[in-house]
N, C-alpha and C positions, 0 to 999 in steps of 0.2 A: 670589927677591932681582932686583927692578925695576932696568935701565940707568941707571947715572947719566948727568947732563944733559951737553951738551956746548953748545959756541954754533952748531954746523950747525942751519940751519935750514929749513923747508920748508914748503908751503902744500897744502891741499885744498882748491879752490876751486870753489863750485858753479856751475849756471848763472842761478842766482836771485842772484847775489851775494854769497850768506854763503861764508865762509871757516873755515878750522881751522889751525892751526898745531900742526905738530910738529917731529920730530926723526928724518931718514931714516934708513933702516937697509936689509939688504940689497940690493940691485942699484939704484941710485938714478940714474933716467932721467927727468929733467925732462918735463912736458905727455905724461905718459901719462893719456890718456882713457877713460873709460868710464862706465857708468851707475852710479850710488853707490845700495850696496843694503846692509842690514844682516842681522845672523843673531844670534840670543837663546842657543844653544845655549854653556854653561859649559865643555864639553870638546868636541874633536873639530875642532881646526882646520885639522890635516893634510889629514884627509879633506875637510873642505869649500874647503880651496886646490888641491886635486887633482879636484873633480867639476868633472866636464867643462858642469855648468849653470851655473856661476858665467862660462863664458865670454863675455867682453865686458862685464864686469864689476870693478867693483872695491869689494873687499869691506870692511866694519868690525863687529869682533865687539862684542856691547852687554857682555857677559863682560869686567873691566877688565884680569885679570891672564891674559897669554897667553903660549907658550914654555914653561911651568913645568915641561914633560914632555917638552921639545926634541920631535925627530922623529924616527923611525925607517923602514926598510926595508919594513916590512910594512904600513903604515896608507895605501898609495895607493889613488886610487880611477880612475886613471889614469897612462899613460905619464908625464905632468908636472904640472906646477904649471897651473891653466888662467885663475884670476884675473888680470887687467891689475894689480891692484893691492890692497895690503893694509893699513889703518887700525885702529890701537888704540891703548887707554890705555897701560898697563904693560907693558916686555919684560922677560923674562924671561930673562938671558945667563945665569946657573947654572942650569940644570934640571938635573932628579933624576930618572932613570928606568931600571929596568932595563935598557930597550929600547932608550934613549938612541944613537942614532946620530952627529946632529949639530944643532947650534943652529937654530932659527929663521932667528936672521939668517943664518947660511951657508948654511940650507936656501932660500932666498929668493934669497941671492947666486948660488946655483950656478945656479937657473932664470931667472936675469935679471928676477927680479921686483920693483918696487920698493916698499918699505914704509914707512908714518911711524907712529912710538911717540909716546907723549907726547899725544897728541890728547884733547881733551875729549871722547871716544866719545857719552857719554850727552845731549850739547847737540846732537851730530850728529844723534845718532838721533830724539829729537825734532825737528829741522827734516825729517826725512825723514817721519818719522808726521803731522808736521802738511801737510807741502807736497806730500808723496807723493816716490817716488825721481825721482831726475834726473840729467841728464848732469853729470860733472865731470871735474874735471884735476889730476892731483899736478904742482907746480911748482915754482919755487925760492921764496925768500921775498921777494926784492927787484922782484917783477913791479908793474905799474899792475893791480890785482885787478878793478877796473872793465874796464879793456879784456878783462884774461884772461875773465872772465865772459861779455861778452859774445861774445866768440870761440866760447865754451865753446857756447853758447845758439845758436848758429847752424851749428853742426858738427851732422850727420846721427845721430840717435840708432843705435845699435848693433843696435837691432832692428830697424832699418830694414831691414837685409841681411840673406840665410839664413845664419846661423851655423854649420850642421849641416858643410859641408866643412871647417870648422876643427877638428871632434872626433869625427870619424868617421872610420873605419877604409878606409885607401886600398884594401885588397885583402878577400875573406873570410878569416877567421882560424878555428881551430876550438879549441875548449874541451874536455877530456878525452876523446879520442879512443875512448878503453875505454867511453862511457857508452852505455847501454841504449835512452835515449831519445831520437830525433831532432829536436832542437828547434833551429830558426832565431830565431834573435835579430835584428830590425832595428836598425843601431846610430845610434842619432839622438844619440848621447854617454853610453852606458853606463858607468854605475857598477861597479867590478869586482869589488864584494859582490855584484852580482845574479848574475854569473858565478859566484862561487863558491858563491852558494847554491842554483845548479843544479845543480853539478858536486857538491857535498855528497848531491844529492838523485839522484845518479846519470844525470846526462844528458849528454849529447854535445850541445855546443851551434855551432852554426856562424851565427858573427857577420857578416853582410853588409853590407857600405856601406850608407847612407841612400839612396842614388838606384839601389838594387837592384831590379827590375824586377818584376812581378807572375808574367811567364815564367820569370825565373831563379829566383826564390822557390821554385815548384810545381817544378821539376827537382829541389831537393834533397829531397822526397818528405818533408817535414816531418810530424811528428805533431802539434807544436804550433807557434804562432809570437808571438814577443813582442817587441814595441815597447816602446824602453827610453826610459830619460827622456833629457833635453838640452835645450840652451839655448833662447833668443830666443821670438819671435814664433811660435806653434805656425802662423799662416796663412800661413809665407812657403815653408817647403819643399811647395809643391802638388803636388810629385813623389812625395813620399812620401805624400800625402793621396790622390793617385791611386792607387796603391797599395796602402794599405788599404782602399778604398773597395771594390777587386776583390775581395780578400781576403774581404770580407764578404759581397758580395753574389755569389760564382762560386765557393766553398767554403765547406766544412763542420767544416775544421780550426778548432781552439780557441785562441783568441788571448787577451793577457793585455796590455794597455797598463797603462804604470805614469808618473806624472807628464806627460811632455810626450806620452808614446804614449798616455794617459789622452786628451791632448786633440785630439790627431792622431785617433784614433779618432770622437770627437765630430764633428770637422768633417768626415769622410769620409762620416759618415752623413747629415750636411747641418745640424748644428747650427752654432750661433758661438762665438766664444772672446770676453771681455775682459781687459783689463789690470786688474789689481787694484792698489790707489794705493800701496801698500810694499810688493804680496808676503807670503809667509807664508814663512819660511825659519829651523829651528831644530829645535827634538828634543820640543816641548812643547805639541802641537797636539791638542787633543781631538777625534775623528771617532766619530759615531753612526752604527752599521749601523742603520738603520729595519728594516732585514729581519730583526733577531734579537734590537733593543734593548739590543747591546753597545757599550760608548763605550771604544774604543782612545787612547791616548797616541802620536801620529806623528811623524815626521822628516819635515819638507817641504822643499822648495826650487823655489819657482816665480813665477812673475811672472803668472802667466795665470791663467785659470779657464775651466770652461764655461757656457754663458749659460741658464738653467733654461728660459726661456720656448722657448727655440729648440729645445730638446727634443722640443715638440709635433710630432706629423708623422712622427717618426723609430720606427726600432725600437728605441731605448734606455729606459730607465727610469733615474732617479738613486734610488740605494742607500742612499749614504753623505753626510752634510753635516758641514761643521766648524762646531763648536758655538760658534767665536767670532764669524764673522760670515754662516754660514748657508750659505758656498757648497757646490757640488757637491766631493765626495770621490771619489765611486765610481759607474760607469755598469753596467749588464747588459743584455745583448741580450735582449728579448722572449722570440725564439725558438730560437737559436743558442748554442752555448758560448763565450761571448766576453763577456770583463768588464774593468774597468777600475779604479784608482785613482789619485788627485791625488800621494797620498804615497807614499813611500820603504818595502816592505815588506823589504828589505835592510837598513835602518835598524833601531838598538837602542835604542830611547828606552826601552822599558818594564822591559827588555830586549827581549823575545820576543814583543812582544802581536803582530808582524803577520807573523811567519815563516809563517803558517798559508795565508795566500795562495799560496805557492808548491806547495804542499802541494794546494791550491783546484783549480792549474790544472792539474796534474800527473793530480787525480785525475780530471778533463776528460778531457785527452789518453788518459789510460786506458783509458776509455768509450767512446773514438771509434777506437779501434785495431780 
């Protein structure tokens, strides 16, 4: 059931002067600034809201009805809500689900995240697809829109800073201490379901901060290393890139890069990345594996991709491609047990299409022991 209209209004103003009116819900905080992006999934809004890859961003859903199954205590992908703002079309205030804990509005209020509903998200998405992702601000409706858009345009882009300090663990944490496989995960914004997927496979996972050095990682005597997903421009955290470069060149430990980890692997190998016009965010992206000929439906959330031409002269080859825009979705090292994917193997769009990637990684780990 959609929420009833009221007289309170607020705006989402974009840097190009476009603006969209809506009704505030959750915790309204005027002048909330971020990069405005869209997600095409029909479900999974709680997972998206708590995904660290959305740090620095105002998220809009293209599916019109949001909140109809409320929020629960299980579908967290991190300790808190990570988006800066949430923009939707219809807000359901009377949800129904057997696991429901609290409404979406109460959930956002608890984490002090501003939301807007009754927004024309179809028009907003069309602007982003046409012009590309851009900076925006959630503000009161009585502002001077031209002045606000000019101010937004002058503000530094969220990607201009390293966002990893906002999402990484502050100190090492261990998941599943009784696990038999000793895996180190470099936390650049990991989703909890990656850790759950490894835990279900009997791994003992040491989650280390993004700035952990090569030497400290090696002291854990890892059987395998994972570089997680995360937010922002992959070229900004140069300290992670340098650590991964040493891991590639000075060890034979199996390495698995996921999303941002995929991009960091490429940068560590000497390749380059570039910003996509409006990114890949959704649960319906077709990816073809050119080694097997198989097409997988994938869950994705990223705004950058690896430059295919820059792979020349590196020890990596592209093995998977996005069938929508032909961007690189997977890399494999030519000589070592190292590979990566741009999408999320822990996601369930198929729903089990990509779980095999964890098994592939652990098979490499087994061979290397």
